[in-house]
Every structure is written in structure tokens, then in C-alpha cells.
TORDODREN-534322 format. One record per residue (C-alpha): z, x, y. Coordinates in Angstrom, 1 decimal, always signed. Layout:
// residues N
REC     zz     xx     yy
REC      Z      X      Y
...
***
This chain:
// residues 633
REC     zz     xx     yy
REC  -20.4  +21.9  -17.7
REC  -17.2  +20.0  -17.4
REC  -17.3  +16.3  -16.3
REC  -16.0  +15.8  -12.8
REC  -13.7  +12.9  -12.1
REC  -13.4  +11.7   -8.5
REC  -10.2  +10.3   -7.1
REC   -9.6   +7.6   -4.5
REC   -6.1   +8.1   -3.1
REC   -4.3   +4.8   -2.3
REC   -1.0   +6.2   -1.1
REC   -1.3   +5.3   +2.5
REC   -2.6   +1.8   +2.0
REC   -2.4   +0.1   -1.4
REC   +0.5   +2.3   -2.6
REC   +2.8   +1.4   +0.2
REC   +1.6   -2.2   +0.2
REC   +2.4   -2.6   -3.5
REC   +5.8   -0.9   -3.4
REC   +7.1   -1.2   +0.2
REC   +5.4   -4.3   +1.6
REC   +3.3   -2.2   +4.0
REC   +6.1   -1.0   +6.2
REC   +5.2   +2.7   +6.6
REC   +5.3   +3.7  +10.3
REC   +2.7   +5.7  +12.0
REC   +5.0   +8.6  +12.6
REC   +5.4   +9.0   +8.8
REC   +1.6   +8.8   +8.3
REC   +1.0  +11.4  +10.9
REC   +3.3  +13.9   +9.1
REC   +1.2  +13.6   +5.9
REC   -2.4  +13.8   +7.3
REC   -2.6  +17.6   +7.9
REC   -1.6  +18.1   +4.2
REC   -4.3  +15.6   +3.1
REC   -6.9  +17.9   +4.7
REC   -6.1  +20.5   +2.1
REC   -6.0  +18.0   -0.8
REC   -9.7  +17.1   -0.3
REC   -9.7  +13.7   -2.0
REC  -13.1  +12.2   -2.5
REC  -11.9   +9.0   -0.8
REC   -8.7   +8.1   +1.0
REC   -7.8   +4.4   +1.4
REC   -6.0   +4.1   +4.7
REC   -6.9   +0.8   +6.3
REC   -7.7   -2.9   +5.7
REC   -5.9   -5.0   +3.2
REC   -2.5   -5.9   +4.7
REC   -2.5   -3.0   +7.2
REC   -3.9   -4.8  +10.3
REC   -1.5   -7.7   +9.8
REC   +1.6   -5.8   +8.8
REC   +1.5   -2.9  +11.4
REC   +1.3   -5.5  +14.2
REC   +3.7   -8.0  +12.7
REC   +6.5   -5.7  +11.5
REC   +6.0   -2.3  +13.2
REC   +4.6   -3.3  +16.6
REC   +1.7   -0.8  +16.1
REC   -2.0   -1.0  +16.7
REC   -4.1   -1.0  +13.5
REC   -6.9   +0.6  +15.5
REC   -4.6   +3.5  +16.5
REC   -3.8   +4.0  +12.8
REC   -7.5   +4.2  +11.8
REC   -8.3   +6.6  +14.7
REC   -5.4   +8.9  +13.8
REC   -6.6   +9.1  +10.2
REC  -10.2   +9.7  +11.3
REC   -9.3  +12.4  +13.8
REC   -7.4  +14.4  +11.1
REC   -9.7  +13.8   +8.1
REC  -13.2  +13.7   +9.6
REC  -15.5  +15.7   +7.4
REC  -12.9  +16.3   +4.7
REC  -12.4  +13.0   +2.8
REC  -14.2   +9.7   +3.1
REC  -12.0   +7.1   +4.7
REC  -11.9   +3.7   +2.9
REC  -10.7   +0.2   +3.9
REC  -10.3   -3.0   +1.9
REC  -12.1   -6.1   +3.2
REC  -11.7   -9.5   +1.8
REC  -15.4  -10.4   +2.5
REC  -15.6  -13.6   +4.4
REC  -11.8  -13.5   +4.9
REC  -12.0   -9.9   +6.3
REC   -8.4   -8.7   +6.7
REC   -7.0  -12.2   +7.3
REC   -6.3  -15.4   +5.5
REC   -9.1  -17.8   +6.5
REC  -12.9  -17.6   +6.4
REC  -14.4  -16.0   +9.5
REC  -17.9  -16.4  +11.1
REC  -20.4  -13.6  +10.9
REC  -19.9  -12.4  +14.5
REC  -16.2  -11.7  +13.8
REC  -17.0   -9.8  +10.6
REC  -19.7   -7.7  +12.4
REC  -17.4   -7.0  +15.3
REC  -14.7   -5.6  +13.0
REC  -17.1   -3.6  +10.8
REC  -18.8   -2.1  +13.8
REC  -15.6   -1.0  +15.5
REC  -14.1   +0.3  +12.2
REC  -17.2   +2.5  +11.6
REC  -17.2   +3.6  +15.2
REC  -13.6   +4.7  +14.7
REC  -14.3   +6.8  +11.7
REC  -14.3   +4.5   +8.7
REC  -16.8   +5.5   +5.9
REC  -16.3   +3.2   +2.9
REC  -15.7   -0.5   +3.0
REC  -14.5   -1.9   -0.3
REC  -15.6   -5.6   -0.2
REC  -14.3   -8.2   -2.5
REC  -14.0  -12.0   -2.6
REC  -10.9  -13.5   -4.1
REC  -13.0  -16.1   -6.0
REC  -15.7  -13.6   -7.0
REC  -18.1  -15.8   -5.1
REC  -21.1  -13.6   -4.4
REC  -22.1  -15.7   -1.4
REC  -18.9  -14.7   +0.4
REC  -19.6  -10.9   +0.3
REC  -23.4  -10.7   +0.7
REC  -23.3  -10.7   +4.6
REC  -20.6   -8.0   +4.6
REC  -22.6   -5.7   +2.3
REC  -25.7   -6.1   +4.5
REC  -23.7   -5.4   +7.7
REC  -21.9   -2.3   +6.3
REC  -25.2   -0.8   +5.1
REC  -26.9   -1.5   +8.4
REC  -24.1   -0.1  +10.4
REC  -24.2   +3.2   +8.5
REC  -21.2   +2.7   +6.3
REC  -20.9   +2.8   +2.5
REC  -20.6   -0.6   +0.9
REC  -18.3   -0.6   -2.1
REC  -18.1   -4.1   -3.8
REC  -15.3   -5.0   -6.1
REC  -15.3   -7.4   -9.0
REC  -11.9   -9.0   -9.2
REC  -10.5   -8.9  -12.7
REC   -8.5  -11.8  -14.1
REC   -7.8  -13.5  -17.4
REC   -8.1  -16.9  -18.8
REC   -4.7  -18.8  -18.9
REC   -2.6  -18.3  -21.9
REC   -1.5  -21.9  -22.1
REC   -4.9  -23.6  -21.9
REC   -5.0  -26.9  -23.8
REC   -5.9  -26.4  -27.5
REC   -6.6  -30.0  -28.4
REC   -9.5  -32.0  -27.1
REC   -8.6  -35.1  -25.1
REC   -9.2  -38.4  -27.0
REC  -11.5  -39.7  -24.2
REC  -14.4  -38.2  -22.4
REC  -13.2  -36.9  -19.0
REC  -12.7  -33.9  -16.8
REC  -12.6  -31.3  -19.5
REC  -15.8  -32.6  -21.1
REC  -17.5  -32.3  -17.7
REC  -16.0  -28.9  -17.1
REC  -16.9  -27.2  -20.4
REC  -20.1  -29.1  -21.2
REC  -21.0  -31.5  -23.9
REC  -20.1  -35.1  -24.5
REC  -16.6  -34.4  -25.8
REC  -14.1  -31.7  -24.8
REC  -14.0  -28.8  -27.3
REC  -10.9  -28.0  -29.3
REC  -10.2  -25.1  -27.1
REC  -11.7  -24.4  -23.6
REC  -14.5  -22.0  -23.3
REC  -13.5  -18.5  -22.3
REC  -14.5  -17.9  -18.7
REC  -13.6  -14.3  -18.0
REC  -15.6  -12.5  -20.6
REC  -17.0   -8.9  -20.4
REC  -20.3  -10.5  -19.6
REC  -18.8  -12.5  -16.7
REC  -17.7   -9.2  -15.0
REC  -20.9   -7.3  -15.8
REC  -23.1  -10.0  -14.4
REC  -21.0  -10.2  -11.2
REC  -21.3   -6.4  -10.9
REC  -25.1   -6.5  -11.4
REC  -25.4   -9.2   -8.7
REC  -23.4   -6.9   -6.3
REC  -25.6   -3.9   -7.0
REC  -28.6   -6.1   -6.4
REC  -27.2   -7.0   -2.9
REC  -27.3   -3.3   -2.0
REC  -23.8   -2.1   -3.0
REC  -23.6   +1.7   -3.0
REC  -20.7   +1.7   -5.6
REC  -19.0   -1.0   -7.6
REC  -15.2   -1.2   -8.4
REC  -13.6   -3.1  -11.2
REC  -10.6   -4.3   -9.2
REC   -7.6   -5.1  -11.4
REC   -5.1   -6.1   -8.7
REC   -2.6   -7.5  -11.2
REC   -2.8   -4.7  -13.8
REC   -3.9   -7.1  -16.4
REC   -6.7   -5.0  -17.9
REC   -5.3   -3.8  -21.2
REC   -6.8   -0.6  -22.7
REC   -8.8   -2.4  -25.4
REC  -10.5   -4.5  -22.8
REC  -11.5   -1.4  -20.8
REC  -12.7   +0.2  -24.1
REC  -15.4   -2.5  -24.3
REC  -15.9   -3.4  -20.7
REC  -16.3   +0.1  -19.0
REC  -19.3   +1.2  -21.2
REC  -21.0   -2.1  -20.4
REC  -20.5   -1.6  -16.7
REC  -21.8   +2.0  -16.9
REC  -24.8   +1.0  -18.9
REC  -25.7   -1.9  -16.6
REC  -25.3   -0.2  -13.2
REC  -27.0   +2.7  -11.5
REC  -24.4   +3.2   -8.8
REC  -21.0   +4.9   -9.4
REC  -18.2   +2.8  -11.0
REC  -14.6   +2.9   -9.7
REC  -11.6   +1.6  -11.6
REC   -8.6   +0.2   -9.7
REC   -5.5   -1.1  -11.5
REC   -1.7   -1.3  -11.2
REC   +1.1   -0.4  -13.6
REC   +3.2   -3.5  -13.2
REC   +2.8   -5.1  -16.7
REC   +2.7   -1.7  -18.4
REC   -1.1   -1.3  -19.0
REC   -2.0   +0.9  -16.0
REC   -1.8   +4.5  -17.2
REC   -3.2   +3.7  -20.6
REC   -6.1   +1.7  -19.1
REC   -6.9   +4.5  -16.7
REC   -7.0   +7.0  -19.5
REC   -9.3   +4.8  -21.5
REC  -11.6   +4.3  -18.5
REC  -11.8   +8.1  -18.0
REC  -12.7   +8.5  -21.7
REC  -15.3   +5.8  -21.4
REC  -17.1   +7.4  -18.5
REC  -15.7   +5.9  -15.3
REC  -16.8   +7.9  -12.1
REC  -13.8   +7.3   -9.8
REC  -10.2   +6.2  -10.5
REC   -7.7   +5.0   -7.9
REC   -4.3   +6.7   -8.0
REC   -1.2   +7.3   -5.8
REC   +0.9  +10.4   -5.3
REC   +4.1  +10.6   -7.3
REC   +6.7   +8.8   -5.2
REC   +4.3   +6.0   -4.3
REC   +2.9   +5.6   -7.8
REC   +3.8   +3.6  -10.9
REC   +5.8   +0.4  -11.0
REC   +3.8   -2.3   -9.2
REC   +1.4   +0.4   -7.7
REC   -1.4   +2.3   -9.3
REC   -0.7   +5.2  -11.7
REC   +0.5   +8.5  -10.4
REC   -2.2  +11.2  -10.0
REC   +0.0  +13.8  -11.6
REC   +0.0  +12.0  -14.9
REC   -3.8  +11.5  -14.7
REC   -4.1  +15.2  -14.0
REC   -2.2  +16.2  -17.1
REC   -4.6  +14.0  -19.2
REC   -7.6  +15.5  -17.5
REC   -6.5  +19.0  -18.3
REC   -6.1  +18.1  -21.9
REC   -9.5  +16.4  -21.9
REC  -11.3  +19.3  -20.3
REC  -12.3  +17.1  -17.3
REC  -12.3  +18.6  -13.8
REC  -10.4  +16.4  -11.3
REC  -11.9  +17.0   -7.9
REC   -8.6  +17.4   -6.0
REC   -6.5  +20.4   -4.8
REC   -3.3  +19.7   -6.8
REC   -1.4  +22.5   -4.9
REC   -1.9  +20.5   -1.7
REC   -0.9  +17.3   -3.5
REC   +2.4  +19.1   -4.4
REC   +3.0  +19.6   -0.6
REC   +2.3  +15.9   +0.1
REC   +4.6  +15.0   -2.8
REC   +7.5  +16.8   -1.1
REC   +6.9  +15.1   +2.2
REC   +6.7  +11.7   +0.6
REC  +10.4  +11.9   -0.4
REC  +11.3  +11.5   +3.3
REC   +8.7   +8.8   +3.8
REC  +10.1   +6.8   +0.9
REC  +13.7   +7.1   +2.1
REC  +12.6   +5.6   +5.4
REC  +11.3   +2.6   +3.5
REC  +14.6   +2.0   +1.6
REC  +15.0   -1.6   +3.0
REC  +11.7   -2.6   +1.3
REC  +12.0   -0.5   -1.8
REC  +12.1   -2.7   -4.9
REC  +13.4   +0.3   -6.9
REC  +15.4   +2.2   -4.3
REC  +18.2   +2.9   -6.8
REC  +15.7   +3.8   -9.6
REC  +13.4   +6.5   -8.3
REC  +11.2   +8.4  -10.7
REC  +12.4  +11.8  -11.7
REC  +11.2  +14.8   -9.7
REC   +7.8  +15.7  -11.1
REC   +7.9  +19.4  -10.6
REC  +11.3  +19.7  -12.3
REC  +10.5  +17.5  -15.2
REC   +7.0  +18.8  -15.8
REC   +8.3  +22.4  -15.8
REC  +10.9  +21.5  -18.5
REC   +8.8  +18.9  -20.4
REC   +9.8  +19.0  -24.0
REC   +7.2  +19.5  -26.8
REC   +7.7  +15.9  -28.0
REC   +6.6  +14.5  -24.6
REC   +3.7  +16.9  -24.4
REC   +2.7  +15.6  -27.9
REC   +2.7  +12.0  -26.5
REC   -0.1  +13.0  -24.1
REC   -2.1  +14.2  -27.1
REC   -1.2  +11.1  -29.2
REC   -2.3   +8.8  -26.3
REC   -5.7  +10.6  -26.0
REC   -6.3  +10.3  -29.7
REC   -5.3   +6.6  -29.7
REC   -7.5   +5.9  -26.7
REC  -10.5   +7.5  -28.3
REC  -10.1   +5.3  -31.4
REC   -9.0   +2.1  -29.5
REC   -5.6   +2.0  -31.2
REC   -4.0   +0.0  -28.3
REC   -0.5   -0.4  -29.6
REC   -0.1   +3.3  -30.3
REC   -1.7   +4.2  -27.0
REC   +0.7   +1.9  -25.0
REC   +3.7   +3.3  -27.0
REC   +2.7   +6.8  -26.1
REC   +2.1   +6.1  -22.4
REC   +5.4   +4.1  -22.1
REC   +7.3   +7.1  -23.6
REC   +5.6   +9.4  -21.1
REC   +6.5   +7.1  -18.2
REC  +10.1   +6.7  -19.5
REC  +10.6  +10.5  -19.6
REC   +9.4  +10.8  -16.0
REC  +11.6   +7.9  -14.9
REC   +9.0   +5.2  -14.0
REC   +9.9   +1.5  -14.3
REC   +9.5   -0.3  -17.5
REC   +6.8   -2.9  -17.8
REC   +7.7   -6.0  -15.8
REC   +7.5   -8.8  -18.3
REC   +8.0  -11.5  -15.6
REC   +5.0  -10.3  -13.7
REC   +3.0   -9.8  -16.9
REC   +3.7  -13.4  -18.1
REC   +3.0  -14.9  -14.7
REC   -0.2  -12.8  -14.3
REC   +0.3  -11.7  -10.7
REC   -0.5   -8.6   -8.6
REC   +2.2   -6.2   -7.7
REC   +1.6   -6.5   -4.0
REC   +1.9  -10.3   -4.3
REC   +5.2   -9.9   -6.1
REC   +6.7   -7.4   -3.6
REC   +5.6   -9.6   -0.7
REC   +7.1  -12.7   -2.3
REC  +10.4  -10.8   -2.8
REC  +10.4   -9.4   +0.8
REC   +9.7  -12.7   +2.4
REC  +12.1  -14.7   +0.3
REC  +14.8  -12.0   +1.0
REC  +14.2  -12.4   +4.7
REC  +14.5  -16.2   +4.3
REC  +17.7  -15.8   +2.2
REC  +16.0  -17.8   -0.6
REC  +15.8  -15.2   -3.3
REC  +17.2  -17.5   -5.9
REC  +13.9  -19.4   -5.8
REC  +11.9  -16.4   -7.0
REC  +12.1  -16.9  -10.8
REC  +11.2  -20.6  -10.5
REC   +8.3  -19.9   -8.2
REC   +7.0  -17.1  -10.5
REC   +7.0  -19.4  -13.5
REC   +5.0  -22.0  -11.5
REC   +2.2  -19.6  -10.4
REC   +0.0  -20.1  -13.6
REC   +0.2  -23.9  -13.0
REC   -0.8  -23.7   -9.3
REC   -3.5  -21.3  -10.2
REC   -5.1  -23.6  -12.8
REC   -4.8  -26.6  -10.5
REC   -6.7  -24.7   -7.9
REC   -9.7  -23.8  -10.0
REC   -8.4  -20.8  -12.0
REC   -8.7  -18.5   -9.0
REC   -8.1  -14.7   -9.4
REC   -4.9  -13.7   -7.7
REC   -5.7  -11.3   -4.9
REC   -5.3  -11.6   -1.1
REC   -5.7  -14.2   +0.3
REC   -5.5  -16.4   -2.9
REC   -2.4  -14.5   -4.1
REC   -0.6  -15.4   -0.9
REC   -1.9  -19.0   -0.9
REC   -0.9  -19.6   -4.6
REC   +2.4  -17.7   -4.2
REC   +3.4  -19.7   -1.1
REC   +2.4  -22.9   -2.8
REC   +4.4  -22.0   -5.9
REC   +7.5  -21.5   -3.8
REC   +6.9  -24.9   -2.1
REC   +6.4  -26.5   -5.6
REC   +9.7  -24.9   -6.8
REC  +11.5  -26.4   -3.8
REC   +9.9  -29.8   -4.4
REC  +11.2  -29.8   -7.9
REC  +14.7  -28.7   -6.8
REC  +14.8  -31.7   -4.5
REC  +13.5  -34.0   -7.2
REC  +10.3  -34.6   -5.1
REC   +6.9  -35.1   -6.7
REC   +4.8  -31.9   -7.2
REC   +2.8  -30.9   -4.1
REC   +4.9  -33.0   -1.7
REC   +4.7  -30.0   +0.6
REC   +1.3  -28.2   +0.8
REC   +0.4  -25.2   +2.9
REC   -2.7  -25.5   +5.0
REC   -4.5  -22.7   +3.2
REC   -3.9  -24.3   -0.2
REC   -5.5  -27.5   +1.1
REC   -8.4  -25.5   +2.4
REC   -8.8  -23.7   -1.0
REC   -8.8  -26.9   -3.0
REC  -11.1  -28.5   -0.4
REC  -13.7  -25.8   -1.0
REC  -13.5  -23.9   +2.2
REC  -12.9  -20.5   +0.6
REC  -15.9  -20.8   -1.6
REC  -16.7  -21.8   -5.2
REC  -13.8  -21.4   -7.6
REC  -14.5  -19.9  -11.1
REC  -13.7  -23.3  -12.6
REC  -14.5  -26.6  -11.0
REC  -11.4  -28.3   -9.5
REC  -10.5  -31.7  -11.0
REC  -11.8  -34.3   -8.4
REC   -8.6  -36.3   -8.8
REC   -6.5  -33.3   -8.0
REC   -8.7  -32.5   -5.0
REC   -8.3  -36.1   -3.7
REC   -4.5  -35.8   -4.2
REC   -4.3  -32.6   -2.1
REC   -7.0  -33.1   +0.5
REC   -7.5  -36.9   +0.6
REC  -11.1  -36.6   -0.6
REC  -12.5  -36.0   -4.1
REC  -15.6  -34.3   -2.6
REC  -15.9  -30.5   -2.2
REC  -16.3  -29.5   +1.4
REC  -17.4  -25.9   +2.2
REC  -16.1  -24.1   +5.2
REC  -18.2  -24.6   +8.3
REC  -18.1  -21.4  +10.4
REC  -19.1  -23.4  +13.5
REC  -15.6  -25.0  +13.4
REC  -14.0  -21.6  +14.0
REC  -11.9  -21.7  +17.1
REC  -12.1  -18.7  +19.3
REC   -8.7  -17.8  +20.6
REC   -7.8  -18.0  +24.3
REC   -7.3  -14.8  +26.2
REC   -5.0  -15.9  +29.1
REC   -3.8  -14.0  +32.1
REC   -0.1  -13.2  +31.9
REC   +1.5  -13.9  +35.3
REC   +4.8  -12.5  +34.2
REC   +3.2   -9.2  +33.7
REC   +1.2   -9.0  +36.9
REC   -1.7  -11.2  +35.8
REC   -2.9   -8.8  +33.1
REC   -5.2  -10.3  +30.4
REC   -3.5  -10.7  +27.0
REC   -6.4   -8.7  +25.3
REC   -7.6   -5.8  +27.4
REC  -10.7   -4.8  +25.4
REC  -12.9   -5.8  +22.5
REC  -10.7   -4.2  +19.9
REC   -7.7   -6.3  +21.0
REC   -9.6   -9.5  +21.2
REC  -10.9   -8.9  +17.7
REC   -7.2   -8.8  +16.6
REC   -6.7  -12.1  +18.3
REC   -9.6  -13.6  +16.4
REC   -8.4  -12.2  +13.1
REC   -4.7  -13.1  +13.3
REC   -4.0  -15.1  +16.4
REC   -0.3  -15.8  +15.9
REC   +0.6  -12.2  +15.0
REC   -1.7  -10.6  +17.5
REC   -0.5  -12.8  +20.3
REC   +3.1  -11.6  +19.9
REC   +2.0   -8.0  +19.4
REC   -0.2   -7.9  +22.5
REC   +2.4   -9.7  +24.7
REC   +4.9   -7.0  +23.8
REC   +2.3   -4.3  +24.5
REC   +1.5   -5.8  +27.9
REC   +5.2   -6.1  +28.7
REC   +5.7   -2.4  +27.9
REC   +2.7   -1.4  +30.0
REC   +3.9   -3.6  +32.9
REC   +7.4   -2.2  +32.9
REC   +6.0   +1.4  +32.6
REC   +3.9   +0.8  +35.7
REC   +6.9   -0.6  +37.6
REC   +8.9   +2.4  +36.7
REC   +6.2   +4.8  +37.8
REC   +6.0   +3.2  +41.2
REC   +9.8   +3.4  +41.5
REC   +9.6   -0.1  +42.7
REC  +12.7   -2.2  +42.8
REC  +13.0   -4.2  +39.7
REC  +12.3   -7.9  +40.3
REC  +15.4  -10.0  +39.9
REC  +15.6  -11.3  +36.4
REC  +14.4  -14.8  +36.4
REC  +17.1  -17.0  +35.2
REC  +15.6  -19.0  +32.4
REC  +16.6  -22.6  +32.1
REC  +18.0  -23.3  +28.7
REC  +15.4  -25.2  +26.7
REC  +16.3  -28.8  +26.2
REC  +16.3  -28.4  +22.4
REC  +18.8  -25.5  +22.5
REC  +21.1  -27.3  +24.9
REC  +20.9  -30.5  +22.9
REC  +21.5  -28.7  +19.7
REC  +25.1  -28.3  +20.6
REC  +25.6  -32.0  +20.6
REC  +26.8  -33.8  +17.5
REC  +24.0  -35.1  +15.3
REC  +24.3  -38.8  +14.9
REC  +20.7  -40.0  +13.9
REC  +18.5  -39.4  +10.9
REC  +17.4  -35.8  +10.5
REC  +14.1  -34.3   +9.3
REC  +14.7  -30.9   +7.6
REC  +12.6  -27.8   +6.9
REC  +11.1  -27.9   +3.4
REC  +10.9  -24.1   +3.4
REC  +12.1  -21.3   +5.6
REC   +9.8  -19.6   +8.2
REC   +9.1  -19.2  +11.9
REC   +8.3  -22.1  +14.3
REC   +4.9  -21.4  +15.9
REC   +4.2  -24.6  +17.8
REC   +6.0  -27.9  +18.4
REC   +3.5  -30.8  +18.4
REC   +5.6  -33.8  +19.4
REC   +8.0  -34.7  +22.2
REC  +11.4  -36.3  +22.5
REC  +11.0  -40.1  +23.0
REC   +7.8  -40.1  +21.0
REC   +7.5  -42.7  +18.2
REC   +6.1  -41.3  +15.0
REC   +5.2  -42.7  +11.6
REC   +5.1  -41.1   +8.2
REC   +2.5  -38.4   +8.0
REC   +2.4  -37.6  +11.7
REC   +2.5  -33.9  +12.5
REC   +5.7  -32.6  +14.1
REC   +5.3  -28.8  +14.3
REC   +3.5  -25.8  +12.9
REC   +5.5  -23.1  +11.2
REC   +4.7  -19.9   +9.4
REC   +6.1  -19.1   +5.9
REC   +5.0  -16.5   +3.4
REC   +2.3  -15.4   +5.9
REC   +0.8  -18.9   +5.8
REC   +0.6  -21.2   +8.9
REC   +1.6  -24.7   +7.8
REC   +1.4  -28.1   +9.5
REC   +4.7  -30.0   +9.0
REC   +4.4  -33.8   +8.8
REC   +7.3  -36.2   +9.0
REC   +8.3  -38.1   +5.9
REC  +10.1  -40.8   +8.0
REC   +9.3  -43.2  +10.8
REC  +11.1  -43.5  +14.1
REC  +11.6  -42.3  +17.7
REC  +12.3  -38.6  +18.2
REC  +15.6  -38.1  +19.9
REC  +15.4  -34.3  +20.1
REC  +14.0  -31.2  +18.5
REC  +16.8  -28.9  +17.1
REC  +14.6  -25.8  +17.2
REC  +12.3  -24.0  +19.6
REC   +9.0  -22.2  +19.3
REC   +9.7  -18.8  +17.9
REC  +12.9  -19.7  +16.1
REC  +13.4  -18.5  +12.5
REC  +14.4  -21.4  +10.4
REC  +16.0  -21.6   +6.9
REC  +15.2  -23.9   +4.1
REC  +16.7  -27.4   +4.6
REC  +17.7  -26.5   +8.2
REC  +17.7  -29.6  +10.5
REC  +14.5  -29.6  +12.7
REC  +14.3  -33.0  +14.3
REC  +16.9  -35.8  +15.1
REC  +15.6  -39.4  +15.3
REC  +17.1  -42.1  +17.5
***
């Protein structure tokens, strides 16, 4: 009897997140869902991750409506999956248990089946409550071990004196080379701990595509031997390992692999299912998917990708049409599939990668991204950095920021890079690059979440943080875990301008406010405005005279000539809240405003003393790097 390989399709969530910064509109999703009924994937990932944030932030859509639409169409056909960041849920800070339970219950009530739960630090304490809740609520808990690697540029000579490295790696003196942290045994032990918590399946989650085939050759059999539950493999193609690693995982007995459909596959996303299918045919493995239906989805995805052109990192370099190129595939390319299989079976990595890269080149997929490979970052992190820097007109900072990511990561305790740590480290790397451009000391500007990470609020980092560095960043050398009792429940005000309606009208909407207060506030205000205006139109009432809005003092004043000292924006973003007032005397370190950059909310403290003459921006303004923010008397 042929082995059966199950597939988790990522196209509608991770695929579009990795390639198109999660900008796919509901109308495009709706066109695809009837075709997905025929495809009968084992699991479809449609929710979680960046979806709740992005559909509100960029598309003005409700994440709950998206989940309901998928559930209505797919119920009883494919299991629907979402990605949860454990204690961080779908957001960027640790949340208390009642927020986690509220989201999980509503998600399962709205048709979600599988919740893939991971922690960016692989801190088991941060996922155990989620596993318990999902199981109790009737869902399927899928826990993910985040794959990462030890730094390439770790110090190779022992320091002359006893110190931090001696404490970190054990013994009286530091070793000639640091102990390897991320061994096969590290990942296997994490997976066993997850199974012991009650996980119904375990995923090896390679968000940066850093698992090379030789590593899978040794690691996958150890996972299969150590676990009783099914094992899933998730990777990306960014550095050039993805297709070869998936082939090796299949040969080594993986139960489920994650793929995307052609136009949403490859590059910084997971491998295309079509190439995996060719390998399975040659291996005599049954892939439990209707590929005729996949072909229909593939045709519809052309239009969906065209609609995402503004966010497409490869909009001028699409893959070749699969149907056309598969039909005319020359014998030498067909032979590369056979060569890859033989090399994978014998762990000849160089030959295997060469064969897979020739296959991908024939079908027109991007070459391995050496920049991403060297910086060791996830594809989704890379595409989000590009999209955000492009919006801020600061794209020239990208190369410098990418080169600084390994340093920031090491300083922060060697954290794996996956949301939210990828956003935190990426944002901080951009700030560090800007510090250096200005000749300022490293970490002159720190985002709030980076401070929280170094403080210990996100959990235990894989490697202990240097106490001196922690003190430099947080003001204290002591590790301080997050206290869920300090979580501030958001306000739910009445909106007089919209007839006194409450901002959040139900539990689902209030959960969004708890998760992402700034983003949900804007989204819900726009929704209440549309509802209010619709009611007014229905009643055919006379439109109330537009209330003349007085020009804010800051805007009016901004036309005046600047004569005093100016405090400038260290990084572009959006002003969320102004914390000081004209006429107020401030000293160095006092907070002036809160602004959002790279999806991080940051407190901005003044680096000068004086009396504020005026603010040159208003709440809600989009600001550029080095833009004047405050003028002093």
C-alpha cells in the first residue's frame, strides 16, 4: 500500500503573507473558496498570523468575517487552521489568559479546527495554557517548534578573563568556541515537551527557510522516532533550501508538509505543491489532494496575484506557467527530479541542491536570496520590512538594517526570528542602522517591544542576555517577567459623532480592541461611521451640517517659520498619541509622543531640555525620518 502524504495549504495565509505582505482582499478569497472544496486539502491555513492585524489595518475588513466565510464554504471538507503566537496570540505583546481564551473560543465557534501554537522563544511555559484551552474547547492543538541556527560569527577565542561567556556556557573559563545551542537534540526535546502537554500534532516550523537538507536528513527521523503524534514540516524557499528540504523530509517519513499553490509558492514562501506532486509521483507516494481542482485554483490565482502587484516583490519576475512548462518539460529537467531523489536518499546535499535549483530555474522561480540567507531572516519578515520601508520612503536603509539583524538577535538572547520577535528585531535593526548613520551610539533609539524582550517580558530567551546589556537597554540588570495583571483593558467609549454608538458593538469587536488597540480603534471607528451614515440615508433624513473643524493649533502653527531648536523623528511612522503640551518644560528623557513604526508602538523621549513652543505634527499624521516634530522656545 502506497504511503499517503497529507498537505496543509498555506496559500490564503502564509503564502500571501510571505510574498504580498497579507494584502489579499476578501473578494479575492471568496472567488477561490468554491474551488478549494474540490481540492480537499487535509488542512487549509486561512487565519491567524498577520491576518487579524493586516485585514483591519490595510483592507478595512473584519478578521472574523474572513474566518466565517472560509468556514461556511469549507465546513466538512478541509480542516481550517490558524497560527497563534502562544502568549502573544495574533499580536505583539503577551496577553492574559482571559484574552487568549476569548479568542480561541470565538475562533472555534466560527469554524476553526486546528490552532498551530508556537512561541517565538521556544519557551514551553508560553504555550502550555493555549494547548490546554484549545483541547478543552474542542479544537486540535498543533504545537510548533521554531527552527533556528547558531550564529555564524560567534566568538572563537576565549576571553582572557572570566566573565559573561564563562557564566553562559559553563565552567570556570570560557571555551575556545561557544557550545552549540540549536542541536537536533534541542528540537527533539522541545517537541517531546509539547507532546507531553497534550499536543495532537507537532510541527517543525522553519520560518526562515534555514533547514538545509542534511539537517532534515538527521532531524526528521529523530522526531518521528520520539513522537507518537503526526509530524508536520513547514519551511520557506528564500535561502534556496526549501524544495530540497521538503523532498528530504518526505523521504524521511514526515506525515504532513506545508505548500502553496503555484503563483503563491517559491521565493520567500513555501514550495509550490506542483513540484512536490511531481516528486511524489516518482516516489510512489500518494498525495491526498485533488490536483485537477488545484489546477482550477491555479488559474484563478493569476488574477489574485495581479491585484497584489503593489506589494509583489517579484511582480516583474513571475514563475513560468506550470501547465505549459510541465507539458513541454525537457528530458534533462525530468532527469533532475530523479537526480534530486537519488541525492536526497544518500544525503548528498550539494548535488541535491544543484538539482532542485535547476528545476526551480526552469520553472522560473527566484534564485536563492543570499542577503536573506546570510542575515538568517524569515521571508515574511523580509517582505514586511520592504513594504514598510517603502511606505516610509526609506528603502535605502534596508541593506544596512539586514546586515545588523544578526547583531541585534545575539544581543537579545539569540532569539529565533518569527513573529513577534522578527518584527521586534527587524524594527530595532532599522533603528540601529539609523543611529549609525547619524553617528549616534548603538541603541540610542529603542522600540518599546525590544525593551520588553530584553527585560524578560516575552519569556526565557534561548541564551541568557548579558546583564550589562539588559541594564543598558532597560535600566536594570535584573530579568523581569511579564505580569499579566498589568494588562490594560482598552476603553470602549460611546461615539457622540455617530449617534452615541459604542465603539465595539459585541464581544468579537472588543476582543479585537484587546488584541490590537490602535489598529482596531481606527477600524471600528470607520465601521461605526459607515453604519451611522447608512442609517441616516435609510431614514432619508437631512444630512447634518458638516461641523466646521477648527484647525488644530499644531497645524496652524506649522505654517509659521521655525526659529527655535527642533526635535526630529528618529524613524518614520504614524503619530498615535501626543503626551506633552505647548508651554510645558521638559528635560532629557521625558516622553513627548507615541508613534508606530514597523508595526511597533514606540515611546519617543526628547534628547534635549527646554520649553515646548509647539508640536509640528498631530495625532494620526504620517511622519518621515528626520521630520521636525517639536519646536522649543
